[in-house]
N, CA and C atoms as a LAMMPS dump frame, in Angstrom:
ITEM: TIMESTEP
0
ITEM: NUMBER OF ATOMS
393
ITEM: BOX BOUNDS ff ff ff
-5.0000000000000000e+02 5.0000000000000000e+02
-5.0000000000000000e+02 5.0000000000000000e+02
-5.0000000000000000e+02 5.0000000000000000e+02
ITEM: ATOMS id mol type element x y z
1 1 1 N 101.555 -44.078 -329.542
2 1 2 C 100.068 -43.763 -330.509
3 1 3 C 100.476 -42.307 -330.756
4 2 1 N 99.953 -41.999 -331.906
5 2 2 C 100.516 -40.558 -332.624
6 2 3 C 99.362 -40.086 -332.581
7 3 1 N 99.677 -38.287 -332.351
8 3 2 C 98.615 -37.303 -332.558
9 3 3 C 99.211 -36.379 -332.818
10 4 1 N 98.444 -35.859 -334.17
11 4 2 C 98.656 -34.787 -334.956
12 4 3 C 97.592 -34.108 -334.851
13 5 1 N 97.612 -32.707 -334.679
14 5 2 C 96.567 -31.649 -334.942
15 5 3 C 96.876 -31.312 -336.622
16 6 1 N 95.958 -30.992 -337.88
17 6 2 C 96.194 -30.703 -338.969
18 6 3 C 96.75 -28.867 -338.793
19 7 1 N 96.055 -28.027 -337.722
20 7 2 C 96.677 -26.726 -337.747
21 7 3 C 97.852 -26.595 -337.662
22 8 1 N 98.562 -27.432 -336.778
23 8 2 C 99.72 -27.558 -336.43
24 8 3 C 100.57 -27.743 -337.395
25 9 1 N 99.928 -28.797 -338.123
26 9 2 C 100.904 -29.404 -339.027
27 9 3 C 100.93 -28.86 -340.36
28 10 1 N 99.544 -27.25 -340.794
29 10 2 C 100.138 -26.733 -341.767
30 10 3 C 101.099 -25.447 -341.375
31 11 1 N 101.667 -25.568 -340.365
32 11 2 C 103.061 -24.634 -340.138
33 11 3 C 103.908 -25.186 -339.739
34 12 1 N 104.224 -26.224 -340.758
35 12 2 C 105.244 -26.995 -340.648
36 12 3 C 105.947 -27.388 -341.844
37 13 1 N 107.029 -27.855 -342.016
38 13 2 C 107.388 -28.814 -343.476
39 13 3 C 106.462 -29.902 -343.695
40 14 1 N 105.52 -30.304 -343.276
41 14 2 C 104.482 -31.096 -343.409
42 14 3 C 103.16 -30.747 -344.372
43 15 1 N 103.403 -29.55 -344.695
44 15 2 C 102.543 -28.544 -345.362
45 15 3 C 103.333 -28.434 -346.689
46 16 1 N 102.906 -29.081 -347.751
47 16 2 C 103.691 -29.134 -349.229
48 16 3 C 102.96 -27.829 -350.249
49 17 1 N 103.3 -27.123 -350.9
50 17 2 C 103.104 -26.549 -351.681
51 17 3 C 103.334 -26.428 -352.724
52 18 1 N 102.161 -26.793 -353.88
53 18 2 C 102.847 -26.97 -355.221
54 18 3 C 101.768 -26.198 -356.276
55 19 1 N 102.093 -26.057 -357.409
56 19 2 C 101.001 -24.923 -358.485
57 19 3 C 99.644 -24.869 -358.514
58 20 1 N 99.245 -26.372 -358.463
59 20 2 C 97.62 -26.636 -358.537
60 20 3 C 96.862 -27.14 -357.055
61 21 1 N 97.795 -27.212 -356.064
62 21 2 C 97.566 -27.835 -354.833
63 21 3 C 98.117 -27.636 -353.544
64 22 1 N 97.637 -27.829 -352.356
65 22 2 C 98.579 -28.047 -350.983
66 22 3 C 98.255 -29.206 -350.377
67 23 1 N 99.057 -29.81 -349.656
68 23 2 C 98.814 -30.62 -349.125
69 23 3 C 99.588 -30.823 -348.044
70 24 1 N 98.744 -31.117 -346.639
71 24 2 C 99.831 -31.734 -345.449
72 24 3 C 99.335 -32.662 -344.821
73 25 1 N 100.845 -33.582 -344.676
74 25 2 C 101.153 -34.608 -344.62
75 25 3 C 101.068 -35.033 -343.141
76 26 1 N 99.89 -35.531 -342.872
77 26 2 C 99.336 -35.93 -341.106
78 26 3 C 100.235 -37.36 -341.151
79 27 1 N 100.655 -38.006 -341.57
80 27 2 C 101.157 -39.77 -341.372
81 27 3 C 101.863 -40.137 -342.974
82 28 1 N 103.267 -40.527 -342.448
83 28 2 C 104.401 -40.56 -343.44
84 28 3 C 105.232 -41.802 -342.915
85 29 1 N 106.146 -42.037 -344.075
86 29 2 C 106.549 -43.267 -344.026
87 29 3 C 107.405 -43.414 -342.715
88 30 1 N 108.019 -42.572 -342.482
89 30 2 C 109.068 -42.466 -341.292
90 30 3 C 107.926 -42.712 -339.925
91 31 1 N 106.547 -43.111 -340.16
92 31 2 C 105.857 -43.358 -338.772
93 31 3 C 105.406 -44.498 -338.835
94 32 1 N 106.205 -45.12 -340.126
95 32 2 C 106.131 -46.97 -339.998
96 32 3 C 104.27 -47.449 -339.751
97 33 1 N 103.795 -47.048 -340.367
98 33 2 C 102.377 -47.451 -340.623
99 33 3 C 102.017 -48.178 -341.443
100 34 1 N 102.899 -47.914 -342.605
101 34 2 C 102.546 -48.878 -343.787
102 34 3 C 101.971 -47.894 -345.29
103 35 1 N 100.923 -46.458 -344.883
104 35 2 C 100.703 -45.713 -345.521
105 35 3 C 100.558 -44.494 -345.171
106 36 1 N 100.443 -44.015 -346.151
107 36 2 C 100.426 -42.307 -345.436
108 36 3 C 99.071 -41.965 -345.662
109 37 1 N 98.687 -40.262 -344.808
110 37 2 C 97.434 -39.963 -345.301
111 37 3 C 97.567 -38.491 -344.541
112 38 1 N 97.107 -38.369 -346.08
113 38 2 C 97.043 -36.466 -346.289
114 38 3 C 95.922 -35.466 -346.43
115 39 1 N 95.999 -34.331 -345.953
116 39 2 C 94.52 -33.425 -346.036
117 39 3 C 95.34 -32.856 -347.24
118 40 1 N 94.542 -32.584 -348.896
119 40 2 C 95.18 -31.751 -349.562
120 40 3 C 94.041 -30.989 -350.199
121 41 1 N 94.428 -30.139 -350.598
122 41 2 C 93.716 -28.913 -351.083
123 41 3 C 93.922 -28.544 -352.544
124 42 1 N 92.907 -29.082 -353.264
125 42 2 C 92.932 -28.731 -355.135
126 42 3 C 92.476 -27.412 -355.19
127 43 1 N 93.416 -26.499 -356.03
128 43 2 C 93.356 -24.937 -355.913
129 43 3 C 91.801 -24.984 -356.773
130 44 1 N 90.851 -23.977 -356.515
131 44 2 C 89.532 -23.726 -357.98
132 44 3 C 90.483 -23.513 -359.027
133 45 1 N 89.512 -24.216 -360.023
134 45 2 C 89.586 -23.717 -361.587
135 45 3 C 90.727 -24.366 -362.066
136 46 1 N 91.484 -25.019 -361.404
137 46 2 C 92.589 -25.774 -362.002
138 46 3 C 92.058 -27.715 -362.685
139 47 1 N 93.318 -27.886 -363.282
140 47 2 C 93.341 -29.649 -363.805
141 47 3 C 94.615 -29.708 -363.783
142 48 1 N 94.745 -30.733 -363.017
143 48 2 C 96.244 -31.467 -362.686
144 48 3 C 96.164 -33.159 -363.282
145 49 1 N 97.035 -33.164 -364.304
146 49 2 C 97.281 -34.223 -364.645
147 49 3 C 98.23 -35.616 -363.609
148 50 1 N 97.395 -36.236 -363.7
149 50 2 C 98.599 -37.428 -362.07
150 50 3 C 98.524 -38.704 -362.632
151 51 1 N 99.488 -39.263 -362.725
152 51 2 C 99.768 -40.613 -362.867
153 51 3 C 100.849 -41.359 -361.785
154 52 1 N 99.993 -41.982 -360.637
155 52 2 C 101.165 -42.338 -359.613
156 52 3 C 101.504 -43.669 -360.091
157 53 1 N 102.395 -44.007 -360.542
158 53 2 C 103.039 -45.45 -361.543
159 53 3 C 103.411 -45.924 -360.184
160 54 1 N 104.082 -45.305 -358.849
161 54 2 C 104.761 -45.904 -358.14
162 54 3 C 103.599 -45.672 -356.454
163 55 1 N 102.755 -45.548 -356.714
164 55 2 C 101.418 -45.497 -355.331
165 55 3 C 100.162 -46.299 -355.932
166 56 1 N 99.4 -46.643 -354.722
167 56 2 C 98.504 -46.825 -355.194
168 56 3 C 97.194 -45.373 -354.212
169 57 1 N 96.184 -45.143 -354.233
170 57 2 C 95.73 -43.767 -353.407
171 57 3 C 94.365 -44.035 -353.491
172 58 1 N 93.523 -43.718 -352.368
173 58 2 C 92.429 -43.648 -352.156
174 58 3 C 92.035 -42.306 -351.876
175 59 1 N 91.035 -41.599 -352.416
176 59 2 C 90.451 -40.465 -352.218
177 59 3 C 89.479 -39.911 -351.854
178 60 1 N 89.018 -39.411 -350.753
179 60 2 C 87.883 -38.997 -350.209
180 60 3 C 87.488 -37.494 -350.068
181 61 1 N 86.747 -37.069 -350.716
182 61 2 C 85.971 -34.789 -350.819
183 61 3 C 85.45 -35.035 -349.598
184 62 1 N 86.154 -34.354 -348.892
185 62 2 C 85.83 -33.499 -347.683
186 62 3 C 84.797 -32.292 -348.033
187 63 1 N 85.321 -31.517 -348.954
188 63 2 C 84.518 -30.141 -349.682
189 63 3 C 84.943 -29.697 -350.795
190 64 1 N 83.939 -29.318 -351.34
191 64 2 C 84.209 -28.93 -352.683
192 64 3 C 83.181 -29.552 -354.098
193 65 1 N 83.527 -28.891 -355.054
194 65 2 C 83.43 -29.899 -356.374
195 65 3 C 84.053 -30.12 -357.404
196 66 1 N 84.239 -31.115 -358.099
197 66 2 C 85.347 -30.989 -359.233
198 66 3 C 84.999 -32.233 -359.883
199 67 1 N 86.14 -32.763 -360.522
200 67 2 C 86.228 -34.524 -361.131
201 67 3 C 86.577 -34.611 -361.485
202 68 1 N 86.925 -36.239 -361.504
203 68 2 C 87.924 -37.045 -362.511
204 68 3 C 87.827 -37.484 -363.454
205 69 1 N 88.826 -37.472 -364.572
206 69 2 C 88.924 -38.2 -365.164
207 69 3 C 89.682 -39.285 -365.701
208 70 1 N 89.543 -40.554 -365.693
209 70 2 C 89.953 -41.425 -366.121
210 70 3 C 90.757 -41.387 -367.71
211 71 1 N 91.874 -41.476 -367.886
212 71 2 C 92.534 -40.7 -369.216
213 71 3 C 92.45 -42.219 -370.412
214 72 1 N 92.746 -43.553 -369.94
215 72 2 C 92.539 -44.915 -370.193
216 72 3 C 91.471 -44.633 -371.593
217 73 1 N 90.037 -44.304 -370.409
218 73 2 C 88.659 -44.551 -371.59
219 73 3 C 88.202 -43.4 -371.344
220 74 1 N 88.565 -42.371 -370.702
221 74 2 C 87.594 -41.302 -370.784
222 74 3 C 86.419 -41.002 -370.044
223 75 1 N 86.229 -41.779 -369.044
224 75 2 C 85.078 -41.268 -368.053
225 75 3 C 85.455 -40.326 -366.854
226 76 1 N 84.294 -39.534 -367.18
227 76 2 C 84.425 -38.707 -365.857
228 76 3 C 83.315 -39.259 -365.016
229 77 1 N 83.674 -38.97 -363.627
230 77 2 C 82.993 -38.759 -362.931
231 77 3 C 83.138 -37.809 -362.179
232 78 1 N 81.706 -37.235 -360.963
233 78 2 C 82.001 -36.216 -360.418
234 78 3 C 82.546 -36.762 -359.287
235 79 1 N 82.785 -35.145 -358.39
236 79 2 C 83.577 -35.569 -356.89
237 79 3 C 82.848 -34.09 -356.528
238 80 1 N 82.315 -34.723 -354.99
239 80 2 C 81.436 -33.746 -354.317
240 80 3 C 81.954 -34.172 -352.602
241 81 1 N 81.195 -33.418 -351.855
242 81 2 C 81.53 -34.077 -350.335
243 81 3 C 81.377 -35.376 -350.459
244 82 1 N 81.652 -36.455 -349.727
245 82 2 C 80.945 -38.145 -350.065
246 82 3 C 81.397 -38.628 -350.684
247 83 1 N 82.017 -38.603 -351.761
248 83 2 C 82.755 -39.259 -353.139
249 83 3 C 84.24 -39.829 -352.295
250 84 1 N 84.214 -40.689 -352.548
251 84 2 C 85.806 -41.573 -352.683
252 84 3 C 86.168 -42.276 -354.242
253 85 1 N 87.225 -41.624 -354.199
254 85 2 C 87.5 -42.621 -355.381
255 85 3 C 89.099 -43.103 -355.102
256 86 1 N 88.938 -44.322 -356.181
257 86 2 C 90.384 -45.005 -355.506
258 86 3 C 90.972 -45.356 -356.831
259 87 1 N 91.968 -45.244 -356.684
260 87 2 C 93.35 -45.147 -358.07
261 87 3 C 93.86 -47.033 -357.944
262 88 1 N 93.081 -47.871 -357.872
263 88 2 C 93.95 -49.632 -357.79
264 88 3 C 94.3 -50.044 -358.419
265 89 1 N 94.703 -49.208 -360.161
266 89 2 C 95.529 -49.32 -360.834
267 89 3 C 96.293 -49.17 -361.729
268 90 1 N 96.773 -47.638 -360.827
269 90 2 C 97.929 -46.792 -360.861
270 90 3 C 97.355 -45.702 -362.292
271 91 1 N 95.931 -45.914 -362.237
272 91 2 C 94.937 -45.078 -363.192
273 91 3 C 96.034 -43.557 -363.187
274 92 1 N 95.993 -43.191 -365.227
275 92 2 C 96.546 -42.13 -365.353
276 92 3 C 95.193 -41.127 -365.118
277 93 1 N 94.979 -39.643 -364.665
278 93 2 C 93.953 -39.367 -364.484
279 93 3 C 94.157 -37.903 -364.624
280 94 1 N 92.703 -37.132 -365.053
281 94 2 C 92.717 -35.797 -364.529
282 94 3 C 92.2 -35.357 -363.511
283 95 1 N 92.596 -34.587 -362.763
284 95 2 C 91.689 -34.017 -361.597
285 95 3 C 91.539 -32.324 -361.925
286 96 1 N 89.959 -32.271 -362.067
287 96 2 C 90.069 -30.714 -362.119
288 96 3 C 88.789 -30.404 -360.768
289 97 1 N 89.108 -29.105 -360.511
290 97 2 C 88.446 -28.55 -359.021
291 97 3 C 87.488 -27.415 -359.646
292 98 1 N 86.499 -27.534 -359.762
293 98 2 C 85.358 -26.615 -359.625
294 98 3 C 85.637 -25.399 -358.709
295 99 1 N 85.561 -26.017 -357.784
296 99 2 C 85.819 -25.442 -356.61
297 99 3 C 86.808 -25.397 -356.155
298 100 1 N 87.071 -25.396 -354.673
299 100 2 C 88.367 -25.563 -353.84
300 100 3 C 87.972 -27.202 -353.656
301 101 1 N 88.57 -27.666 -353.418
302 101 2 C 88.327 -29.615 -352.858
303 101 3 C 88.971 -29.503 -351.918
304 102 1 N 88.818 -29.991 -350.934
305 102 2 C 89.502 -30.69 -349.483
306 102 3 C 89.113 -32.2 -349.61
307 103 1 N 90.512 -32.935 -349.4
308 103 2 C 90.212 -34.495 -350.093
309 103 3 C 91.273 -34.763 -348.853
310 104 1 N 90.606 -35.977 -348.618
311 104 2 C 91.783 -37.029 -347.246
312 104 3 C 92.087 -38.581 -348.598
313 105 1 N 93.525 -37.881 -348.324
314 105 2 C 94.174 -38.889 -349.113
315 105 3 C 94.991 -40.206 -348.5
316 106 1 N 94.992 -40.979 -348.79
317 106 2 C 95.945 -42.217 -348.359
318 106 3 C 97.175 -42.884 -349.736
319 107 1 N 98.203 -42.88 -349.217
320 107 2 C 98.824 -43.331 -349.732
321 107 3 C 99.361 -44.479 -349.511
322 108 1 N 99.693 -45.854 -350.85
323 108 2 C 100.546 -46.871 -349.854
324 108 3 C 101.483 -47.003 -351.52
325 109 1 N 102.56 -47.429 -351.42
326 109 2 C 103.248 -47.04 -350.456
327 109 3 C 103.179 -45.546 -349.932
328 110 1 N 103.439 -45.642 -348.289
329 110 2 C 103.623 -44.229 -347.578
330 110 3 C 104.405 -43.323 -348.664
331 111 1 N 104.069 -42.097 -348.782
332 111 2 C 105.176 -40.788 -349.065
333 111 3 C 106.131 -40.773 -348.049
334 112 1 N 107.304 -40.043 -348.36
335 112 2 C 108.35 -39.846 -347.403
336 112 3 C 108.293 -38.058 -346.508
337 113 1 N 107.442 -37.535 -348.001
338 113 2 C 106.755 -35.947 -347.315
339 113 3 C 106.958 -34.896 -347.686
340 114 1 N 108.102 -34.988 -348.852
341 114 2 C 108.23 -33.606 -349.335
342 114 3 C 107.874 -34.033 -351.513
343 115 1 N 107.735 -35.246 -351.442
344 115 2 C 107.227 -35.137 -352.557
345 115 3 C 106.085 -34.356 -353.435
346 116 1 N 106.587 -33.832 -354.325
347 116 2 C 105.481 -32.827 -355.59
348 116 3 C 105.299 -33.937 -357.185
349 117 1 N 104.887 -33.773 -357.838
350 117 2 C 104.583 -34.466 -359.314
351 117 3 C 105.576 -34.12 -359.968
352 118 1 N 106.269 -35.324 -360.821
353 118 2 C 107.434 -35.056 -361.24
354 118 3 C 106.511 -34.808 -362.863
355 119 1 N 107.57 -34.941 -363.893
356 119 2 C 106.649 -34.134 -365.035
357 119 3 C 105.624 -34.944 -366.212
358 120 1 N 105.847 -36.745 -365.43
359 120 2 C 104.422 -37.201 -365.725
360 120 3 C 103.185 -37.512 -364.888
361 121 1 N 103.328 -36.927 -363.931
362 121 2 C 102.139 -36.354 -363.098
363 121 3 C 102.269 -37.26 -361.62
364 122 1 N 103.419 -38.293 -361.423
365 122 2 C 103.607 -39.161 -360.47
366 122 3 C 104.989 -38.68 -359.108
367 123 1 N 104.961 -39.289 -358.629
368 123 2 C 105.974 -39.027 -357.33
369 123 3 C 107.024 -40.088 -357.367
370 124 1 N 107.953 -40.02 -356.63
371 124 2 C 109.226 -40.837 -356.8
372 124 3 C 108.487 -41.792 -355.676
373 125 1 N 109.699 -42.986 -355.923
374 125 2 C 109.275 -43.835 -354.45
375 125 3 C 110.417 -43.497 -353.128
376 126 1 N 111.347 -42.88 -353.549
377 126 2 C 112.222 -42.088 -352.446
378 126 3 C 112.39 -40.659 -352.804
379 127 1 N 112.231 -39.973 -352.189
380 127 2 C 112.181 -38.599 -351.334
381 127 3 C 112.434 -38.485 -349.921
382 128 1 N 112.813 -36.695 -350.199
383 128 2 C 113.911 -36.703 -349.213
384 128 3 C 112.506 -36.761 -347.448
385 129 1 N 112.73 -36.956 -346.586
386 129 2 C 112.1 -37.607 -345.658
387 129 3 C 111.372 -36.435 -344.533
388 130 1 N 110.645 -35.886 -343.882
389 130 2 C 109.989 -35.319 -343.185
390 130 3 C 109.785 -35.899 -341.769
391 131 1 N 110.315 -35.408 -340.817
392 131 2 C 110.287 -35.866 -338.956
393 131 3 C 109.515 -35.034 -338.127
């Protein structure tokens, strides 16, 4: 059994901070579960271009308000507590946070731990592992 507390993980290398967001990676590739699980905060007033070419992601909003726009068709979907959006086709999208968004995120394949978005908004398949 794996047991981790978010507050404790936030004080370790499992907390990754980028320009528009921070993410505490509670479950990673090294845990051998086949997916990773993160609690991510998107900073208010930001827009983040994302294109997970190498990963599928499900995102559940815990708190805050924002929107996600799929770039292929220009559709805009509001995000608020209780909303889930699922990037099942490696969708290119813009994530906009009106207020701070706290999100529970699941990635398949799992992240190694240190990933941040590259120039096209994706994560690499191989990255430094956090233990």
